[in-house]
C-alpha positions, 0 to 999 in steps of 0.5 A: 437485565444486563448491568455494566459494572467496572471489572475491579469495583465488581471484584470488590463488591463481590467480596464485600457481598460475599462477607455479608452472605449476599451475592451481586443479584441479591444486593441489586434486588435489595438496592432497587427495593430500597430505591422504589420504597424511598422513591429516592436513592437510599444514600446520599449521592452528592459527593463521590466517595473517596476511598482511602487505604482504610476503606479498601480493607475488608470490614470485619463482619462483627463490626457490621452487625448492630450498626443500625441498633436504635435506628430502627423501631416497630410500634408496640401496636404493630400486630394489632388489628387495623381498624380499616379492616374490621369489617374482614375480621 
């Protein structure tokens, strides 16, 4: 698969992704998996993003870690056997 990306956007994306320990292929793979899982875009695309001078600077990585705290959870019985599979156990 070939994807055409604006040169400046691609360069900026590579810088941000590198700070996250990702490359462009991994980021596209994550995006596609989330799109398939949600059967929708994994973010709001209603309005184009306006870039300010503050946004164009790289966000320190310590500000990114933990930004999803409290938004993701697992049920207490996540590892418990499922009734549907009792006959296989």
